[in-house]
N, CA, C and O atoms as a printed pandas DataFrame, in Angstrom:
     atom_number atom_name residue_name chain_id  residue_number  x_coord  y_coord  z_coord
0              1         N          MET        A               1   79.225  116.008  100.146
1              2        CA          MET        A               1   79.366  114.809  100.954
2              3         C          MET        A               1   80.778  114.262  100.761
3              4         O          MET        A               1   81.251  114.162   99.629
4              5         N          ARG        A               2   81.435  113.917  101.822
5              6        CA          ARG        A               2   82.776  113.340  101.753
6              7         C          ARG        A               2   82.696  111.831  101.878
7              8         O          ARG        A               2   81.943  111.295  102.691
8              9         N          HIS        A               3   83.473  111.171  101.070
9             10        CA          HIS        A               3   83.590  109.717  101.148
10            11         C          HIS        A               3   84.991  109.385  101.632
11            12         O          HIS        A               3   85.962  110.031  101.236
12            13         N          THR        A               4   85.093  108.391  102.479
13            14        CA          THR        A               4   86.400  107.932  102.911
14            15         C          THR        A               4   86.927  106.965  101.866
15            16         O          THR        A               4   86.285  105.968  101.535
16            17         N          MET        A               5   88.088  107.275  101.363
17            18        CA          MET        A               5   88.718  106.419  100.369
18            19         C          MET        A               5   89.810  105.625  101.074
19            20         O          MET        A               5   90.828  106.184  101.485
20            21         N          ASP        A               6   89.600  104.352  101.208
21            22        CA          ASP        A               6   90.610  103.533  101.889
22            23         C          ASP        A               6   91.104  102.382  101.014
23            24         O          ASP        A               6   91.748  101.455  101.506
24            25         N          ASN        A               7   90.806  102.444   99.738
25            26        CA          ASN        A               7   91.215  101.373   98.829
26            27         C          ASN        A               7   92.121  101.915   97.723
27            28         O          ASN        A               7   91.930  101.601   96.548
28            29         N          TRP        A               8   93.101  102.723   98.101
29            30        CA          TRP        A               8   94.005  103.336   97.125
30            31         C          TRP        A               8   94.864  102.279   96.449
31            32         O          TRP        A               8   95.313  101.324   97.083
32            33         N          ARG        A               9   95.085  102.465   95.143
33            34        CA          ARG        A               9   95.958  101.556   94.397
34            35         C          ARG        A               9   96.727  102.351   93.347
35            36         O          ARG        A               9   96.272  103.386   92.861
36            37         N          ARG        A              10   97.897  101.835   93.018
37            38        CA          ARG        A              10   98.758  102.486   92.035
38            39         C          ARG        A              10   98.645  101.795   90.686
39            40         O          ARG        A              10   98.232  100.640   90.581
40            41         N          SER        A              11   99.016  102.520   89.687
41            42        CA          SER        A              11   99.041  101.990   88.332
42            43         C          SER        A              11  100.034  100.842   88.234
43            44         O          SER        A              11  101.018  100.801   88.973
44            45         N          SER        A              12   99.779   99.916   87.328
45            46        CA          SER        A              12  100.726   98.826   87.093
46            47         C          SER        A              12  102.006   99.358   86.458
47            48         O          SER        A              12  103.003   98.640   86.401
48            49         N          TYR        A              13  102.000  100.598   85.979
49            50        CA          TYR        A              13  103.181  101.223   85.386
50            51         C          TYR        A              13  104.048  101.921   86.430
51            52         O          TYR        A              13  104.963  102.661   86.069
52            53         N          SER        A              14  103.780  101.702   87.712
53            54        CA          SER        A              14  104.472  102.432   88.774
54            55         C          SER        A              14  105.815  101.846   89.163
55            56         O          SER        A              14  106.461  102.370   90.070
56            57         N          GLY        A              15  106.249  100.810   88.531
57            58        CA          GLY        A              15  107.522  100.202   88.891
58            59         C          GLY        A              15  108.691  100.850   88.182
59            60         O          GLY        A              15  108.510  101.675   87.287
60            61         N          GLY        A              16  109.877  100.476   88.583
61            62        CA          GLY        A              16  111.095  100.935   87.922
62            63         C          GLY        A              16  111.235  102.434   87.890
63            64         O          GLY        A              16  110.993  103.107   88.892
64            65         N          GLY        A              17  111.628  102.971   86.738
65            66        CA          GLY        A              17  111.872  104.393   86.598
66            67         C          GLY        A              17  110.639  105.260   86.723
67            68         O          GLY        A              17  110.754  106.442   87.046
68            69         N          ASP        A              18  109.453  104.706   86.477
69            70        CA          ASP        A              18  108.228  105.496   86.569
70            71         C          ASP        A              18  107.649  105.545   87.974
71            72         O          ASP        A              18  106.689  106.279   88.213
72            73         N          GLY        A              19  108.199  104.792   88.898
73            74        CA          GLY        A              19  107.627  104.688   90.235
74            75         C          GLY        A              19  107.627  105.970   91.033
75            76         O          GLY        A              19  106.881  106.095   92.004
76            77         N          ASN        A              20  108.458  106.933   90.638
77            78        CA          ASN        A              20  108.511  108.182   91.380
78            79         C          ASN        A              20  107.535  109.229   90.861
79            80         O          ASN        A              20  107.368  110.277   91.486
80            81         N          ASN        A              21  106.898  108.969   89.748
81            82        CA          ASN        A              21  105.954  109.918   89.157
82            83         C          ASN        A              21  104.625  109.222   88.959
83            84         O          ASN        A              21  104.258  108.874   87.837
84            85         N          CYS        A              22  103.921  109.024   90.026
85            86        CA          CYS        A              22  102.750  108.172   89.966
86            87         C          CYS        A              22  101.554  108.814   90.648
87            88         O          CYS        A              22  101.697  109.628   91.561
88            89         N          VAL        A              23  100.377  108.432   90.187
89            90        CA          VAL        A              23   99.147  108.787   90.875
90            91         C          VAL        A              23   98.523  107.503   91.408
91            92         O          VAL        A              23   98.803  106.404   90.929
92            93         N          GLU        A              24   97.682  107.673   92.398
93            94        CA          GLU        A              24   96.920  106.565   92.953
94            95         C          GLU        A              24   95.448  106.861   92.736
95            96         O          GLU        A              24   95.044  108.023   92.691
96            97         N          ILE        A              25   94.644  105.812   92.601
97            98        CA          ILE        A              25   93.206  105.986   92.475
98            99         C          ILE        A              25   92.491  105.142   93.519
99           100         O          ILE        A              25   93.008  104.127   93.986
100          101         N          ALA        A              26   91.304  105.581   93.871
101          102        CA          ALA        A              26   90.449  104.842   94.797
102          103         C          ALA        A              26   89.011  105.063   94.354
103          104         O          ALA        A              26   88.682  106.089   93.759
104          105         N          GLY        A              27   88.174  104.107   94.646
105          106        CA          GLY        A              27   86.776  104.216   94.253
106          107         C          GLY        A              27   85.835  104.190   95.437
107          108         O          GLY        A              27   86.140  103.626   96.488
108          109         N          SER        A              28   84.694  104.808   95.247
109          110        CA          SER        A              28   83.590  104.740   96.194
110          111         C          SER        A              28   82.360  104.398   95.365
111          112         O          SER        A              28   82.473  104.242   94.149
112          113         N          PRO        A              29   81.204  104.278   95.975
113          114        CA          PRO        A              29   80.024  103.909   95.190
114          115         C          PRO        A              29   79.718  104.850   94.015
115          116         O          PRO        A              29   79.149  104.413   93.015
116          117         N          ASP        A              30   80.084  106.125   94.122
117          118        CA          ASP        A              30   79.725  107.051   93.050
118          119         C          ASP        A              30   80.863  107.945   92.569
119          120         O          ASP        A              30   80.631  108.839   91.756
120          121         N          ARG        A              31   82.065  107.729   93.042
121          122        CA          ARG        A              31   83.193  108.584   92.681
122          123         C          ARG        A              31   84.467  107.774   92.481
123          124         O          ARG        A              31   84.616  106.668   93.002
124          125         N          VAL        A              32   85.387  108.362   91.705
125          126        CA          VAL        A              32   86.757  107.868   91.601
126          127         C          VAL        A              32   87.635  109.027   92.046
127          128         O          VAL        A              32   87.486  110.150   91.564
128          129         N          ALA        A              33   88.547  108.752   92.963
129          130        CA          ALA        A              33   89.435  109.782   93.478
130          131         C          ALA        A              33   90.850  109.540   92.981
131          132         O          ALA        A              33   91.267  108.398   92.787
132          133         N          VAL        A              34   91.585  110.631   92.777
133          134        CA          VAL        A              34   92.959  110.581   92.282
134          135         C          VAL        A              34   93.818  111.431   93.205
135          136         O          VAL        A              34   93.415  112.524   93.604
136          137         N          ARG        A              35   95.010  110.926   93.546
137          138        CA          ARG        A              35   95.942  111.699   94.362
138          139         C          ARG        A              35   97.369  111.409   93.932
139          140         O          ARG        A              35   97.636  110.415   93.258
140          141         N          ASP        A              36   98.275  112.278   94.325
141          142        CA          ASP        A              36   99.698  112.134   94.054
142          143         C          ASP        A              36  100.278  111.140   95.057
143          144         O          ASP        A              36  100.148  111.336   96.266
144          145         N          SER        A              37  100.912  110.083   94.572
145          146        CA          SER        A              37  101.441  109.064   95.486
146          147         C          SER        A              37  102.589  109.578   96.336
147          148         O          SER        A              37  102.852  109.037   97.410
148          149         N          LYS        A              38  103.284  110.626   95.869
149          150        CA          LYS        A              38  104.396  111.180   96.637
150          151         C          LYS        A              38  103.923  112.110   97.744
151          152         O          LYS        A              38  104.652  112.352   98.705
152          153         N          ALA        A              39  102.709  112.632   97.616
153          154        CA          ALA        A              39  102.170  113.576   98.596
154          155         C          ALA        A              39  100.690  113.296   98.835
155          156         O          ALA        A              39   99.850  114.144   98.533
156          157         N          PRO        A              40  100.357  112.135   99.368
157          158        CA          PRO        A              40   98.954  111.727   99.474
158          159         C          PRO        A              40   98.104  112.600  100.397
159          160         O          PRO        A              40   96.880  112.610  100.268
160          161         N          LYS        A              41   98.713  113.317  101.307
161          162        CA          LYS        A              41   97.943  114.151  102.236
162          163         C          LYS        A              41   97.650  115.542  101.669
163          164         O          LYS        A              41   96.880  116.300  102.259
164          165         N          ARG        A              42   98.257  115.881  100.532
165          166        CA          ARG        A              42   98.106  117.237   99.978
166          167         C          ARG        A              42   96.734  117.505   99.388
167          168         O          ARG        A              42   96.264  118.642   99.421
168          169         N          GLY        A              43   96.093  116.501   98.857
169          170        CA          GLY        A              43   94.784  116.736   98.281
170          171         C          GLY        A              43   94.358  115.608   97.361
171          172         O          GLY        A              43   95.165  114.780   96.939
172          173         N          VAL        A              44   93.079  115.599   97.065
173          174        CA          VAL        A              44   92.476  114.553   96.248
174          175         C          VAL        A              44   91.541  115.215   95.242
175          176         O          VAL        A              44   90.813  116.147   95.582
176          177         N          LEU        A              45   91.565  114.740   94.027
177          178        CA          LEU        A              45   90.579  115.133   93.031
178          179         C          LEU        A              45   89.571  114.005   92.916
179          180         O          LEU        A              45   89.956  112.845   92.769
180          181         N          ALA        A              46   88.292  114.324   92.979
181          182        CA          ALA        A              46   87.256  113.296   92.881
182          183         C          ALA        A              46   86.387  113.570   91.658
183          184         O          ALA        A              46   86.008  114.710   91.390
184          185         N          PHE        A              47   86.082  112.509   90.925
185          186        CA          PHE        A              47   85.301  112.591   89.701
186          187         C          PHE        A              47   84.147  111.604   89.758
187          188         O          PHE        A              47   84.235  110.569   90.418
188          189         N          ARG        A              48   83.065  111.932   89.063
189          190        CA          ARG        A              48   82.009  110.935   88.875
190          191         C          ARG        A              48   82.589  109.794   88.061
191          192         O          ARG        A              48   83.474  110.007   87.232
192          193         N          GLU        A              49   82.099  108.586   88.291
193          194        CA          GLU        A              49   82.636  107.418   87.577
194          195         C          GLU        A              49   82.562  107.595   86.067
195          196         O          GLU        A              49   83.511  107.255   85.361
196          197         N          THR        A              50   81.465  108.115   85.568
197          198        CA          THR        A              50   81.324  108.272   84.115
198          199         C          THR        A              50   82.335  109.276   83.569
199          200         O          THR        A              50   82.892  109.062   82.492
200          201         N          THR        A              51   82.579  110.353   84.286
201          202        CA          THR        A              51   83.562  111.350   83.860
202          203         C          THR        A              51   84.958  110.753   83.842
203          204         O          THR        A              51   85.723  110.990   82.907
204          205         N          PHE        A              52   85.298  109.981   84.866
205          206        CA          PHE        A              52   86.619  109.363   84.928
206          207         C          PHE        A              52   86.791  108.343   83.796
207          208         O          PHE        A              52   87.867  108.247   83.207
208          209         N          ALA        A              53   85.737  107.586   83.495
209          210        CA          ALA        A              53   85.805  106.603   82.404
210          211         C          ALA        A              53   86.057  107.291   81.063
211          212         O          ALA        A              53   86.817  106.776   80.243
212          213         N          ILE        A              54   85.437  108.433   80.831
213          214        CA          ILE        A              54   85.668  109.191   79.600
214          215         C          ILE        A              54   87.110  109.682   79.550
215          216         O          ILE        A              54   87.751  109.626   78.501
216          217         N          PHE        A              55   87.621  110.160   80.673
217          218        CA          PHE        A              55   89.007  110.621   80.770
218          219         C          PHE        A              55   89.985  109.495   80.439
219          220         O          PHE        A              55   90.904  109.695   79.645
220          221         N          VAL        A              56   89.802  108.325   81.030
221          222        CA          VAL        A              56   90.691  107.183   80.793
222          223         C          VAL        A              56   90.603  106.739   79.326
223          224         O          VAL        A              56   91.624  106.432   78.711
224          225         N          ALA        A              57   89.400  106.706   78.771
225          226        CA          ALA        A              57   89.247  106.331   77.360
226          227         C          ALA        A              57   90.011  107.308   76.463
227          228         O          ALA        A              57   90.626  106.895   75.481
228          229         N          GLY        A              58   89.974  108.591   76.795
229          230        CA          GLY        A              58   90.718  109.585   76.032
230          231         C          GLY        A              58   92.217  109.370   76.113
231          232         O          GLY        A              58   92.924  109.523   75.117
232          233         N          LEU        A              59   92.710  109.013   77.303
233          234        CA          LEU        A              59   94.134  108.717   77.455
234          235         C          LEU        A              59   94.545  107.517   76.609
235          236         O          LEU        A              59   95.582  107.535   75.946
236          237         N          LYS        A              60   93.722  106.479   76.642
237          238        CA          LYS        A              60   94.027  105.279   75.853
238          239         C          LYS        A              60   94.013  105.596   74.359
239          240         O          LYS        A              60   94.861  105.112   73.610
240          241         N          GLU        A              61   93.070  106.389   73.938
241          242        CA          GLU        A              61   92.987  106.761   72.530
242          243         C          GLU        A              61   94.205  107.598   72.109
243          244         O          GLU        A              61   94.765  107.399   71.031
244          245         N          ALA        A              62   94.597  108.520   72.965
245          246        CA          ALA        A              62   95.769  109.359   72.662
246          247         C          ALA        A              62   97.030  108.506   72.599
247          248         O          ALA        A              62   97.878  108.711   71.731
248          249         N          LYS        A              63   97.152  107.560   73.507
249          250        CA          LYS        A              63   98.337  106.694   73.520
250          251         C          LYS        A              63   98.362  105.823   72.271
251          252         O          LYS        A              63   99.417  105.643   71.662
252          253         N          ALA        A              64   97.218  105.283   71.886
253          254        CA          ALA        A              64   97.149  104.425   70.699
254          255         C          ALA        A              64   97.525  105.202   69.436
255          256         O          ALA        A              64   98.110  104.638   68.512
256          257         N          GLY        A              65   97.195  106.469   69.396
257          258        CA          GLY        A              65   97.486  107.275   68.227
258          259         C          GLY        A              65   98.887  107.862   68.193
259          260         O          GLY        A              65   99.297  108.431   67.181
260          261         N          SER        A              66   99.628  107.730   69.296
261          262        CA          SER        A              66  100.936  108.380   69.363
262          263         C          SER        A              66  102.055  107.533   68.769
263          264         O          SER        A              66  103.142  108.050   68.515
264          265         N          GLY        A              67  101.817  106.259   68.544
265          266        CA          GLY        A              67  102.865  105.389   68.002
266          267         C          GLY        A              67  103.919  105.070   69.033
267          268         O          GLY        A              67  103.784  105.444   70.199
268          269         N          PRO        A              68  104.974  104.380   68.618
269          270        CA          PRO        A              68  106.026  103.992   69.566
270          271         C          PRO        A              68  106.795  105.187   70.080
271          272         O          PRO        A              68  106.966  106.186   69.382
272          273         N          ARG        A              69  107.258  105.069   71.315
273          274        CA          ARG        A              69  108.051  106.140   71.929
274          275         C          ARG        A              69  109.487  106.015   71.578
275          276         O          ARG        A              69  110.301  106.833   72.009
């Protein structure tokens, strides 16, 4: 089943020097979709909400453990 994603948003980290390397996310009732902001028509990855939440938690944990850049 395809869902129309029309509520795309960028990360709050998308400004300044990071603005050219960004992903966008959008949600539907049962999925979170991710796409490349520079090439939004190329394709979308869609995940179940629970899977995406685990992924984001892992990113936050990895960042917390990496110390200052």
